[in-house]
N, C-alpha and C positions, 0 to 999 in steps of 0.2 A: 504494500499500499504506499501511497505518496503522503508523507505527513510533514508539516511545518510546526516548528516548536518556537514560540514566542517567549524570549527571555532565556538567555543562556548562562545564567548564574548556577547556583548550586543544583537545584532540581532540574532545571532545563538541560544543563549539561549532562547529568547522569540520564535524564531521559533520552537525549540525542544519541548517546553511546549505546545504551542498552536497546532501544528500538531498532537502531541500525543493525545491531548484532542480531536481532531477531530476524533480519533479512528485509525490512522496510527501507524505502528510500526516504531520507529525513534531511530537512534543510533546517538549520538553526537560524533565527532571526533576532537581532538585538539592535538597540540604538547605539550602543557602544562600538565604535569602530574598532577599538582594540580588541575586545572579545571576538568580534566576527573574524578580525584577521587572524587571531590565535586559532580559532576552530577550523578555519579555511586551510590553515597551514597544518592541520593535524595535531595541534597541541591543545590541551585541556585548560580552560580558563579557571579551574579550581583544582585544589589539591585533594585527592580522594582516592582511596585503594582501587586499583585496577582500571580506572576511568581512563587515565592517559593512554594506557595500551588500547583500550577499546576505540577511543577517538581516532588515534593513529591509524590503527588497522582498518577501521571503516571509512575514513576519509581516503586512504590509499586504494581501497576497494571500490570507491566511487558511490558509496551507499550514503555517506554523510558529506554535506557541505554547509557554508554558511553564507548569509547575505544580510544587508540592511534594507533591502527593497521589499516592503510589505506586499505590493500589488503583485510583484513576480513570485513571492513565495506562496501566496494564496492561490494564484491562478495555476501555479504547477503542483497543487496538492489537493487532496480530497478532504483533509482534516487537519484542523489546527489546534495544537495544544497551547494553553497559556500558562506560563510558569513564571510570571512576573512578581517582583516583591510586594508584600502588603505589610509594610511596617506600621509601628504605632504612631497615631496622630498625637498632637500636644495634650489632648484630654485623656489618652489612654485608649480611645477607640481605635479601629484599624483604618489606615489611610488606603483608600481605593483609587487614588489618583492614577497610578500606573495601570491599574485594571481598566479604568474608564478610557484612558488614551489608546491603549492596545484594542479595546473592543471597537472604538470608533475607527481605527485604521483597518482592523480586520473586516468590519462591516462594509465599509466602502468599497473595499477590494472585492468582496463576495458580490456586492451589487454590480460590479464591472465584469463579472464572469457569467458564462452561460449555464454551467453545471451546477449541481447541488453541492453544499459544503456544510461540514460539521465543525463545530467549535467546542472544545473540552476544556473545562477549568480544573487545572491541577493545583493552583494557588490556594492557600487556606483563606477562606472568606467566611464571614457570618452566615448563620441561618437566614434564609430569604432573599440573599443576594441575587440568585438566579433569577428568581421571579420578578423582583422589584427593581432590579438594576440591569443584570446582564442581557437578559432577553430583550427587554424594551430597547436597550441601547443598540443591540445588534439589529432589531427589526427596523429602528429608525434610521441607522446608517446605511444598511443594505438595500431597504426598500422591499424586503421579504418578510413574510410571517413564518413563525415557527411551524414546521410541518410542510411548508411550501418551499422547497429548495433550501431551507435553512434548519439545521438541527442544532441543539445544545445539550451538553452533558456536564455533570459535575463528576470529577474522577479524582478525588483527594489521594495524595501520595502519603505513604507511611515509611519514609526513608530516614535512616539514622546516619548522621555524618560519621565517616569512618568505615560503615558497613553498608553504604547505600546501594552498591551494586548487587551484593548478595540479597538485601532486602528487596530490591526490584525483582529479582528472579525467584525469590522464596517468600512472598508476602503471606501474611495470615489469610488475607482475602483480597479480591479485587472489588472495589466498591464503586458503584456507578448511580449517579443520581439522573433520572430520566422522566419525562412527562408520562402521564397515565398512557398505558396502551403500547408504549415504546419499549421493546426488549432490548435495546442497545446492541443490535446484531453486529454493528460496525466496530464497536469497542471490543466486543466478545471475540471478534476475528482477530483485532490486533493482539489481544492478549492470550489467544487459544495455546501458544506453546508453554505458557506458565501454569504450572499446576497449583490451583488455588481455587477455592469457592469463589463464585461470582454472586454478588448480591446486587440486584437492580432495584433500586428503592426511590421514593420521591426525592426531589431535589433538597428540600429542607433537611430530611434525614441524612442524606449523604453529607451535606455541609456540616451538619451538628456532630456527626460521629467523628469527623476529623477534629473539630474544635474541642470535643470532650477528650479525645485520646491525649491532646497536648495539655490540657488542664489537669487530666488526671496524673500524668507523668509528673508535672510540677507539684501536685498535692503529694504524691508518693515521696518525692524527694524532700519536701518540706517536713513531712512526718518523719521520715528516716533521720534527717539531720536534727530535729529538735528533740525527738526521744533519744537519738543516739547520745546527744550532748548530756542529757539528764543521767543516763546510764553510765556515761563515762565518769561523771561527777560523782557517782556512787561507786566507782571502782570496778565497774563492770566493763568487759570488752564487748562492746556493742556490735562489732561486726560478727561476732560468734553468736550473740543473742538473735541477731536479725538473719544469720544463716539458718538457725533452727526455726525461726519464725516462717521462713520462706519454705520449709520442708513440708508445711501443711498446705496441700494443694486442694483440700476440700473446702476449707472456710477462708484462709488467709489469701493465698494466691490463687483466686478463682473468681467466678461470677457471683459467688455468695455475697448478699447484702448490696450489690450493686443494682438494685431495683428501685426506681423512684416511687415514692408513696409516703407513708406517715411516719412520725417521729419514733425513735427507739426508746426503750424503757426497759423494765424488768429489774431483777436483783443484782445483776452483774455489770451491764454496760455503763449506766449511771454511776455506780458506786466505784468502779475501778477507773473510770476516767477522772473523777474527783479525786481519787487516791493518787494518780499519777501527777496531777496538777499541784497536790500537796507536796510530792517528792520534789518537783521542780522548785517549788517555793522555798523548800528547806535547803536546796543546793545552791539557790541563787541563779539558777539557769533561766535566761529568758526564753519563753516558748509563746510567742504571740499568736502562731497558728493553731497549736493544740488548745490554747485558751478559748478560742472560739467555738470549740465544739459543742459545749453545753448551751451557750447562748443561741448557736444555730439551731440546735434541737428544739429549744423552747420556741423559736421562731416559727418552726413548722406547725406547732400546735396553735399558734396566733393566727397562722395563715388559714387554718382549718376553721377557726372561730369566726374569722373575717368572712369567709366564704358562706357560713351559715347566716351570720347577722345581715349579710347583704340582701337577704330575702325577708327581712322583717321578723318580728317576734312570734312567728308561728310555732305551735307545739312540736316539738322534736322527738323522734324515734332514734335512738343510738343502738346500733347493733355491734356488739363487742365491747367488753370492759376490761378483761385481762390483757396483759401487754401483747400477747400473741395467740392466736387460735390453738385450741387443744389444750390449754392449761387454765387453771384457776388462780394463777400468781397475779395478784393485783399491785404488788410492789412497784412504785414509780412507773406505773402504767400510763403512757400518754393519753388513753382513753379516759383514764379517771381524771387526769388534769384538764381534759376538755369538758368532761361532765361537770366538774367543779366550776369551771368558767361559765357554762351555760346556766347553771343554778345560780350562781352569783350575779348573773345579769338578768335573772327573773323569768328564765325560759321554763315552760312547762315541758318535763322530761320524763320519758320512759325508757328503760334500758333492757335489752335482752341479750344474755350470753349463756348458752346452754351449758357451758363449762363451769360457771360460777354458781355455786350453792352456798348461801350465807351459813347455813347450819353446819356445813363440813369444813369451813375455813378454820385455820388453826394458827396459833402462835403470831409471828410477825406479820404474816399475811393479813390476818383478822385484824390486828391492832393497827395496821396501816390504813385499811378501808374505813374502819370505825373512827379514826382520827381525820381522815380527809373528807369523808361523806357520812356524817354520823347517822343520816336517816336513810341510808342506801337501801333499807328493806323496802321502803315505800316506793322507791323508784324501779327496782328490778321486777320484771314481769316474767310469766312462766312460758310465754310462747310468742311466736311471730304475729299472730293475729291480734293479741292484746297489746303488743308494741305499737302496733300500726293504727289503733283506734284513735281517731281524731288528729293523727299526726299530719302536719302540713309539711315538714321537712324530714327526710330519712337520711341518716347519716350512717354509711356502712363502713365500719372499721374492719371487721371480720365476722363471717359466718361460714359454717361448714356442713357438709353432708346434706341431709334431709331438710334442715332448716334453710339452706340456701335456695333449695327447690321451691319450699313453701313461701319463701320471701318473693322470689321472682314471679310465682303465680298470684301473689296477693297485692302487688303494687298496682295501683291504678292512676291516680292523678297527681301524685306527690311530686315535691321537688327531691330529687335523689342526688346526694352528695357522695361520691364513690371515692373512699380513701384506699381501697384495696385493689382497685383495677380488675373488677369482675366483668369479663368480656360480655356476656349476654345482656348486661343492664342497659348499655346504650342503645340496643335495638329494641327495647320495650316500648310498645305504643302507649301514648298517654301521658307518661311521666316527663318531667323536665329533668334530663340528665346532666349532671356536672362532674367530669372527672377532675382528680386532684392535680396529677402532673401530665395529663394526656388529654 
């Protein structure tokens, strides 16, 4: 395939070398005459393992060249990849100035050619950029409409400096953002030699997944650095502690807990978070990142309350009281905190949780709920139907088994705020559905 790549910095240069190695005819395009001259001469404009050899070999073989002529590059290619920089603006937001400029240039060149053309965004951009910025810009400058001689895809890169060539050939996945009904056959063909699952998703999801990846990497580093500093102050070899921490592939290094939803609670996470913060205080180690964990968790409960309050002071049915389904542990449950907030603001409230039986609660668990909600026995109801009687707002924290089926069958015209992500809810007729993070 004939491919033009706009921007021959880090991502662009790697893409030039690797796509040419796959057998495609590639032209690198850049406003920098120096980068164009280097690539044209078979020299890499970046320092990266293996890329120098790839570029030299493919330039010599005639599969890779470089130009600063946008019109010529677009006219002689079927698909254009955008890999220009998206640096921070002064206010911390991303600057899309280079994106805007290259879209205008590519669009004008597409308008001047007769055949169809596809544009692929490799640069990291915020969610919504495709639909609110890129596609309108391309349509305006090319005079074409999406789907009528013009295609646009989001194709985020997941390349690490130092291992970029290996990452290109062995990615965890190939991610493509596309419009509804478009299976991205063109990109599938380009990447067909690479053995990795291909996910074709809406534009916003593809853009978000890349943003999330970098945010999570920064989060992991901040966590490791702050926690490691506290451990070191206690005389612990943090490297060894983290090595063993990473041995757990079930909970620690896994998808566990990485599911957006409601706040955490229970007898372990809040207590042990506070305990570690206290250790940091005792050692005098500054941990600004870790100190935001508990306030962040409290803010989740406040968001849920705000979602309820936005609908007025209607009677509320709350499903789920224990901190997670299948247990009667009420200690530091965020649902208890939410119930307290509703009671304190004068809401009529009924609560159903089939795992919670007041008569069987013992010890610290019983003492906790009696302290937090002294008259809880007047609020707990025995079944789904009783909970829904007179309720204008239904808040679903967790419901399991037959109770979920009964709830889905009984909902009629209520406002339903789903904190759990129960799939069938959104499709129920008559209700006003509101997901918490979806």
